PASEBA-1860 file (N, C-alpha, C; in nm, 3 decimals):
! residues 166
1> MTLRLAKI> 1.155/-3.194/0.950/1.126/-3.137/0.820/0.993/-3.062/0.821 ~ 0.900/-3.109/0.901/0.769/-3.045/0.908/0.780/-2.901/0.956 ~ 0.862/-2.877/1.057/0.879/-2.742/1.109/0.946/-2.651/1.006 ~ 1.042/-2.703/0.934/1.106/-2.624/0.828/1.005/-2.588/0.720 ~ 0.922/-2.683/0.682/0.820/-2.656/0.579/0.719/-2.553/0.629 ~ 0.686/-2.560/0.757/0.595/-2.461/0.815/0.657/-2.322/0.809 ~ 0.785/-2.310/0.842/0.854/-2.182/0.838/0.856/-2.127/0.695 ~ 0.886/-2.213/0.600/0.891/-2.171/0.459/0.753/-2.125/0.413
9> ALVFTVAF> 0.651/-2.204/0.443/0.515/-2.171/0.400/0.469/-2.038/0.460 ~ 0.503/-2.015/0.586/0.460/-1.891/0.650/0.534/-1.768/0.596 ~ 0.661/-1.783/0.563/0.734/-1.672/0.500/0.671/-1.640/0.366 ~ 0.639/-1.743/0.287/0.573/-1.721/0.158/0.434/-1.659/0.177 ~ 0.366/-1.695/0.284/0.234/-1.637/0.313/0.244/-1.487/0.337 ~ 0.342/-1.444/0.416/0.362/-1.301/0.440/0.401/-1.232/0.308 ~ 0.484/-1.298/0.228/0.522/-1.241/0.098/0.400/-1.222/0.010 ~ 0.314/-1.322/0.005/0.194/-1.317/-0.078/0.098/-1.209/-0.029
17> YTSLIALN> 0.074/-1.208/0.101/-0.020/-1.111/0.159/0.030/-0.968/0.137 ~ 0.158/-0.945/0.161/0.212/-0.811/0.142/0.212/-0.772/-0.005 ~ 0.234/-0.867/-0.092/0.227/-0.840/-0.236/0.086/-0.797/-0.277 ~ -0.014/-0.865/-0.222/-0.153/-0.827/-0.252/-0.184/-0.687/-0.201 ~ -0.133/-0.653/-0.085/-0.154/-0.519/-0.030/-0.093/-0.415/-0.124 ~ 0.031/-0.440/-0.167/0.099/-0.347/-0.258/0.024/-0.337/-0.391 ~ -0.021/-0.450/-0.444/-0.097/-0.448/-0.570/-0.227/-0.370/-0.555 ~ -0.295/-0.389/-0.444/-0.418/-0.312/-0.420/-0.389/-0.163/-0.414
25> NLFDYDSN> -0.277/-0.126/-0.353/-0.241/0.015/-0.346/-0.208/0.071/-0.484 ~ -0.159/-0.012/-0.572/-0.127/0.033/-0.708/-0.250/0.032/-0.799 ~ -0.330/-0.075/-0.793/-0.441/-0.089/-0.886/-0.570/-0.021/-0.840 ~ -0.582/0.003/-0.711/-0.694/0.081/-0.659/-0.633/0.205/-0.593 ~ -0.550/0.272/-0.671/-0.465/0.379/-0.621/-0.546/0.485/-0.545 ~ -0.652/0.533/-0.604/-0.722/0.646/-0.544/-0.788/0.611/-0.411 ~ -0.850/0.493/-0.403/-0.916/0.456/-0.276/-0.816/0.455/-0.162 ~ -0.703/0.390/-0.186/-0.603/0.379/-0.080/-0.526/0.509/-0.060
33> FQYVRHVL> -0.511/0.587/-0.166/-0.449/0.719/-0.153/-0.535/0.809/-0.064 ~ -0.667/0.800/-0.079/-0.757/0.881/0.003/-0.737/0.852/0.151 ~ -0.715/0.725/0.183/-0.688/0.687/0.322/-0.566/0.763/0.374 ~ -0.455/0.756/0.301/-0.332/0.824/0.342/-0.355/0.975/0.352 ~ -0.421/1.031/0.252/-0.447/1.175/0.248/-0.526/1.221/0.370 ~ -0.633/1.149/0.402/-0.717/1.188/0.516/-0.645/1.172/0.649 ~ -0.565/1.065/0.661/-0.488/1.048/0.785/-0.392/1.164/0.803 ~ -0.321/1.201/0.695/-0.223/1.309/0.704/-0.290/1.445/0.729
41> MMDSTFPG> -0.407/1.466/0.672/-0.478/1.594/0.693/-0.547/1.599/0.829 ~ -0.565/1.482/0.891/-0.629/1.473/1.022/-0.768/1.535/1.021 ~ -0.836/1.524/0.908/-0.966/1.591/0.893/-1.082/1.514/0.954 ~ -1.055/1.396/1.008/-1.164/1.323/1.073/-1.129/1.287/1.217 ~ -1.033/1.360/1.274/-1.001/1.341/1.416/-1.101/1.419/1.500 ~ -1.090/1.404/1.630/-1.184/1.472/1.719/-1.181/1.622/1.696 ~ -1.297/1.686/1.691/-1.302/1.832/1.673/-1.228/1.903/1.787 ~ -1.151/2.001/1.750/-1.083/2.084/1.848/-0.963/2.019/1.916
49> NRGMWRAI> -0.914/1.906/1.865/-0.798/1.845/1.931/-0.675/1.934/1.914 ~ -0.587/1.928/2.010/-0.472/2.018/2.012/-0.354/1.967/1.928 ~ -0.374/1.859/1.858/-0.266/1.806/1.774/-0.279/1.844/1.628 ~ -0.374/1.928/1.596/-0.399/1.963/1.455/-0.281/2.035/1.390 ~ -0.190/2.089/1.467/-0.072/2.155/1.409/0.014/2.054/1.333 ~ -0.006/1.925/1.360/0.071/1.819/1.292/0.018/1.788/1.153 ~ -0.102/1.829/1.122/-0.167/1.795/0.995/-0.081/1.840/0.876 ~ -0.080/1.757/0.774/-0.010/1.788/0.649/-0.115/1.803/0.541
57> NSPMLHVF> -0.121/1.920/0.481/-0.222/1.947/0.380/-0.164/1.959/0.239 ~ -0.038/1.931/0.224/0.029/1.940/0.094/0.002/1.815/0.010 ~ -0.065/1.830/-0.106/-0.088/1.715/-0.193/0.042/1.645/-0.235 ~ 0.148/1.721/-0.253/0.275/1.662/-0.292/0.330/1.571/-0.181 ~ 0.315/1.613/-0.057/0.360/1.529/0.054/0.270/1.407/0.073 ~ 0.141/1.420/0.041/0.051/1.305/0.047/0.099/1.198/-0.051 ~ 0.132/1.241/-0.173/0.181/1.147/-0.274/0.313/1.086/-0.228 ~ 0.404/1.167/-0.173/0.532/1.117/-0.124/0.512/1.010/-0.017
65> FYWTVILW> 0.427/1.038/0.081/0.400/0.942/0.188/0.342/0.813/0.131 ~ 0.247/0.827/0.040/0.182/0.709/-0.016/0.281/0.622/-0.092 ~ 0.364/0.684/-0.175/0.463/0.607/-0.251/0.569/0.548/-0.160 ~ 0.600/0.614/-0.051/0.693/0.555/0.046/0.636/0.426/0.102 ~ 0.509/0.426/0.136/0.443/0.307/0.188/0.442/0.197/0.082 ~ 0.404/0.230/-0.040/0.398/0.129/-0.147/0.536/0.068/-0.171 ~ 0.638/0.150/-0.180/0.773/0.097/-0.204/0.822/0.014/-0.086 ~ 0.785/0.054/0.034/0.819/-0.022/0.154/0.751/-0.160/0.149
73> EIGSAALC> 0.626/-0.163/0.109/0.553/-0.290/0.095/0.619/-0.378/-0.011 ~ 0.651/-0.320/-0.125/0.714/-0.396/-0.233/0.850/-0.451/-0.188 ~ 0.928/-0.368/-0.121/1.058/-0.413/-0.071/1.046/-0.527/0.029 ~ 0.953/-0.514/0.121/0.930/-0.618/0.220/0.884/-0.747/0.154 ~ 0.789/-0.736/0.062/0.739/-0.855/-0.007/0.850/-0.922/-0.087 ~ 0.929/-0.842/-0.158/1.037/-0.898/-0.240/1.138/-0.974/-0.153 ~ 1.175/-0.916/-0.040/1.268/-0.984/0.049/1.208/-1.114/0.104 ~ 1.079/-1.113/0.135/1.014/-1.235/0.185/1.008/-1.342/0.075
81> WWGGVYLA> 0.975/-1.302/-0.048/0.976/-1.398/-0.159/1.116/-1.458/-0.176 ~ 1.214/-1.370/-0.184/1.353/-1.411/-0.202/1.399/-1.499/-0.085 ~ 1.367/-1.457/0.035/1.403/-1.534/0.153/1.335/-1.670/0.156 ~ 1.209/-1.675/0.114/1.138/-1.803/0.108/1.203/-1.899/0.011 ~ 1.249/-1.847/-0.103/1.319/-1.932/-0.201/1.448/-1.986/-0.140 ~ 1.524/-1.901/-0.072/1.648/-1.946/-0.007/1.619/-2.054/0.097 ~ 1.514/-2.033/0.174/1.477/-2.133/0.274/1.440/-2.265/0.208 ~ 1.361/-2.258/0.102/1.319/-2.380/0.033/1.439/-2.456/-0.022
89> RASVGDAD> 1.534/-2.382/-0.081/1.654/-2.447/-0.135/1.736/-2.515/-0.026 ~ 1.738/-2.455/0.092/1.819/-2.508/0.201/1.743/-2.608/0.288 ~ 1.617/-2.632/0.258/1.534/-2.714/0.347/1.581/-2.858/0.361 ~ 1.649/-2.911/0.261/1.695/-3.049/0.269/1.838/-3.059/0.324 ~ 1.900/-2.944/0.350/2.036/-2.942/0.404/2.038/-2.966/0.553 ~ 2.157/-2.954/0.610/2.170/-2.973/0.754/2.123/-2.847/0.828 ~ 2.124/-2.854/0.959/2.072/-2.745/1.042/2.149/-2.615/1.019 ~ 2.281/-2.624/1.008/2.361/-2.503/0.987/2.327/-2.436/0.855
97> EFQRSKNI> 2.310/-2.514/0.752/2.277/-2.458/0.620/2.141/-2.389/0.623 ~ 2.043/-2.454/0.684/1.910/-2.394/0.692/1.913/-2.267/0.778 ~ 1.988/-2.272/0.887/1.999/-2.155/0.974/2.058/-2.037/0.898 ~ 2.163/-2.061/0.819/2.227/-1.953/0.741/2.134/-1.898/0.632 ~ 2.040/-1.978/0.586/1.951/-1.935/0.478/1.841/-1.841/0.525 ~ 1.831/-1.818/0.653/1.722/-1.739/0.710/1.740/-1.588/0.697 ~ 1.859/-1.539/0.673/1.887/-1.396/0.683/1.798/-1.308/0.596 ~ 1.776/-1.346/0.473/1.696/-1.261/0.383/1.550/-1.259/0.428
105> AIAGLTLN> 1.498/-1.375/0.466/1.359/-1.380/0.514/1.345/-1.299/0.643 ~ 1.443/-1.309/0.731/1.439/-1.230/0.854/1.440/-1.081/0.822 ~ 1.521/-1.041/0.724/1.524/-0.900/0.684/1.388/-0.856/0.628 ~ 1.327/-0.940/0.545/1.195/-0.907/0.489/1.088/-0.897/0.595 ~ 1.087/-0.991/0.688/0.987/-0.988/0.795/1.010/-0.867/0.887 ~ 1.136/-0.835/0.913/1.166/-0.719/0.996/1.122/-0.590/0.928 ~ 1.150/-0.579/0.798/1.105/-0.462/0.723/0.953/-0.451/0.727 ~ 0.886/-0.565/0.718/0.741/-0.569/0.726/0.693/-0.520/0.862
113> LLLWAIAF> 0.754/-0.570/0.968/0.718/-0.527/1.103/0.739/-0.378/1.121 ~ 0.850/-0.328/1.070/0.878/-0.185/1.083/0.776/-0.100/1.007 ~ 0.730/-0.148/0.893/0.627/-0.077/0.817/0.503/-0.057/0.903 ~ 0.453/-0.166/0.958/0.327/-0.157/1.034/0.348/-0.083/1.165 ~ 0.462/-0.103/1.232/0.484/-0.039/1.362/0.517/0.109/1.347 ~ 0.601/0.144/1.250/0.642/0.284/1.236/0.540/0.364/1.155 ~ 0.517/0.322/1.030/0.435/0.403/0.941/0.289/0.409/0.985 ~ 0.235/0.296/1.029/0.092/0.294/1.060/0.061/0.315/1.207
121> LAVGGEWF> 0.124/0.238/1.296/0.089/0.249/1.437/0.148/0.375/1.502 ~ 0.277/0.401/1.480/0.339/0.518/1.544/0.305/0.647/1.471 ~ 0.341/0.656/1.342/0.322/0.781/1.269/0.173/0.806/1.243 ~ 0.106/0.712/1.178/-0.036/0.731/1.149/-0.122/0.731/1.274 ~ -0.104/0.629/1.357/-0.190/0.613/1.474/-0.171/0.717/1.581 ~ -0.046/0.745/1.614/-0.022/0.836/1.726/0.015/0.978/1.681 ~ 0.104/0.993/1.584/0.142/1.128/1.543/0.026/1.200/1.476 ~ -0.039/1.131/1.381/-0.152/1.192/1.311/-0.287/1.156/1.374
129> LMWQSKTW> -0.284/1.095/1.491/-0.403/1.065/1.571/-0.509/0.987/1.493 ~ -0.465/0.895/1.410/-0.556/0.814/1.329/-0.657/0.740/1.417 ~ -0.618/0.706/1.538/-0.707/0.633/1.627/-0.835/0.712/1.657 ~ -0.834/0.843/1.638/-0.952/0.924/1.665/-1.054/0.918/1.551 ~ -1.016/0.867/1.437/-1.104/0.868/1.320/-1.189/0.742/1.314 ~ -1.318/0.762/1.295/-1.408/0.647/1.276/-1.401/0.595/1.134 ~ -1.362/0.680/1.039/-1.360/0.644/0.898/-1.223/0.598/0.850 ~ -1.116/0.664/0.894/-0.982/0.642/0.838/-0.886/0.582/0.941
137> NGEGSAFR> -0.935/0.499/1.030/-0.850/0.436/1.131/-0.804/0.300/1.081 ~ -0.676/0.288/1.051/-0.620/0.161/1.003/-0.538/0.087/1.107 ~ -0.552/0.128/1.234/-0.471/0.064/1.338/-0.500/-0.085/1.354 ~ -0.625/-0.124/1.342/-0.658/-0.266/1.356/-0.593/-0.350/1.247 ~ -0.600/-0.303/1.124/-0.535/-0.375/1.014/-0.384/-0.377/1.031 ~ -0.326/-0.265/1.072/-0.182/-0.258/1.093/-0.139/-0.353/1.204 ~ -0.216/-0.357/1.311/-0.182/-0.447/1.421/-0.193/-0.593/1.376 ~ -0.294/-0.623/1.297/-0.310/-0.759/1.244/-0.187/-0.799/1.162
145> MFTIAGIV> -0.144/-0.710/1.073/-0.027/-0.740/0.990/0.100/-0.749/1.075 ~ 0.114/-0.661/1.172/0.229/-0.666/1.261/0.233/-0.799/1.335 ~ 0.118/-0.843/1.383/0.110/-0.967/1.458/0.144/-1.087/1.370 ~ 0.090/-1.092/1.250/0.118/-1.203/1.160/0.268/-1.211/1.130 ~ 0.326/-1.099/1.087/0.469/-1.098/1.054/0.554/-1.128/1.178 ~ 0.512/-1.077/1.292/0.587/-1.101/1.415/0.588/-1.247/1.456 ~ 0.474/-1.312/1.446/0.467/-1.454/1.481/0.555/-1.535/1.386 ~ 0.549/-1.503/1.257/0.631/-1.575/1.160/0.780/-1.552/1.189
153> LILLAQPE> 0.817/-1.428/1.221/0.957/-1.399/1.253/1.003/-1.476/1.377 ~ 0.921/-1.479/1.479/0.957/-1.553/1.601/0.976/-1.701/1.570 ~ 0.887/-1.759/1.494/0.899/-1.901/1.457/1.025/-1.923/1.373 ~ 1.044/-1.839/1.272/1.159/-1.856/1.184/1.291/-1.841/1.259 ~ 1.297/-1.754/1.357/1.421/-1.727/1.430/1.460/-1.840/1.525 ~ 1.370/-1.933/1.549/1.405/-2.044/1.637/1.521/-2.123/1.578 ~ 1.619/-2.159/1.659/1.736/-2.230/1.608/1.699/-2.366/1.549 ~ 1.776/-2.406/1.451/1.754/-2.534/1.384/1.835/-2.644/1.452
161> TDSENS> 1.783/-2.765/1.446/1.858/-2.883/1.491/1.852/-2.987/1.380 ~ 1.951/-3.073/1.376/1.952/-3.178/1.273/1.839/-3.277/1.293 ~ 1.788/-3.291/1.416/1.679/-3.386/1.442/1.550/-3.342/1.372 ~ 1.537/-3.211/1.340/1.418/-3.162/1.271/1.417/-3.202/1.124 ~ 1.528/-3.242/1.070/1.538/-3.272/0.928/1.528/-3.422/0.903 ~ 1.467/-3.495/0.993/1.457/-3.641/0.972/1.322/-3.681/0.920
END
């Protein structure tokens, strides 16, 4: 039962953390929007780099990218909350029941991993060369979030046994 409770608590932790990130993006909209805008414009990358043709200077596309990230965060958080509730409800059941209850949480954690790996590490970090910026480099934060969600997903995906529910 202890391992099941740990899995449930960690899924709720990712849900809570991602919810806070989304709320910060909504309530401190301009600060976080500036981050996205500067990454997309590539205005703080190394001078003279040959990747500047990738820069996006359209304010409308900046808003689109930012809202895509916010909605992705909200979707991931919602699935983790929902999945955590399913896990909690199934926590007193047998191993098969608890195993079947994992799907929504796994989907939420996977969506979370994809957010950090695709939007921040691949697109922001490598396509828009965010790693070159001393001011607007979010790769460390993205890697931290990817690692947290990844560890939780690996733990959650471990098969259940009835001996764990004693």
